[in-house]
N, C-alpha and C positions, 0 to 999 in steps of 0.2 A: 351211299349212292349205288345205284344198280342200273343195268341196262333195261330197256323196255322188254317186257315179256309178252304182253298181249297186243301191243300196238305194232302194226307191221308197216304202216305208212305215216310219215309226218313230213309233209311237203308245204313250203310256203306258197301262198296263192297271191294275195294282194296286201299291200301295206301302205300306210301314209306316214310321212315324217314332217313335222313342222320345222321350218328352217328360217334363219334370219341372217342378215348381213351385219357388218360393223356399224352401219348407220341406223339399225333397228328396223329396216324394212322386212316384212314377213312374207313367207311363201309356204307352199305345200308341195312336197315331193311325193308323188304317187307312183309306186312301183308295182307292176304286174309281173310277178315272178313266173307265173304259169305261161305267159305269152312273151316273156323276155323283153319287156318294154317299160318305159317310165315316162312321166310327164311332170313338168314343173308348172305350178299354178301360182300366180301372184306377179303383179307388175311392180317395177321399181327396184327390184333387187340389183345390186351392183353387178356389172358384167363379170368381174373377176370372181365374185361369190357364186354367180350362176355357173361359171366354168368349173369351179371346185365342186359344187353340188352335183353337176352332171358327171364329173369324173368319179365321184363317190358312188353315184347310182350305178354307173357302169361296172364298178368294182363289186358292188353288192350283187348285181345280176350275174356276174361271172362266177361268183362263189356260191350262189344259192339257187339259181335257176334250175329247176328240175331235179334238185338233189333231195334224196330221201334221208332225213335226219334220224329216223327211227333206229337204224342200225348202229349209229355212232354216238347217240346222246345218252347221258347218264341222268337219272332222276332221283330225287329224294322223295319218297312216298310219305304221305302224312295220314294220320288217323287210321281208319279201319283197313286201308289198302296196304299197310306195311307187311302183311303176311302173304301177299300175292306171289 
């Protein structure tokens, strides 16, 4: 493992996560890390599950919004890139 040498910026932008509750109801959590926001899509999720998902989304945003991971991430290079 080694630190990035050529990559100077690695920032999360947008992500989608599939979620479900204990009854099997499905939803989609869309997180916009760049704008520090999220949206739940899908009706019928249990209220307690929705509250947990929203809490999780807020935690993800707190940890990842605007953070540059290039300076702290280690990578394992494969193939011809091993000698960089």
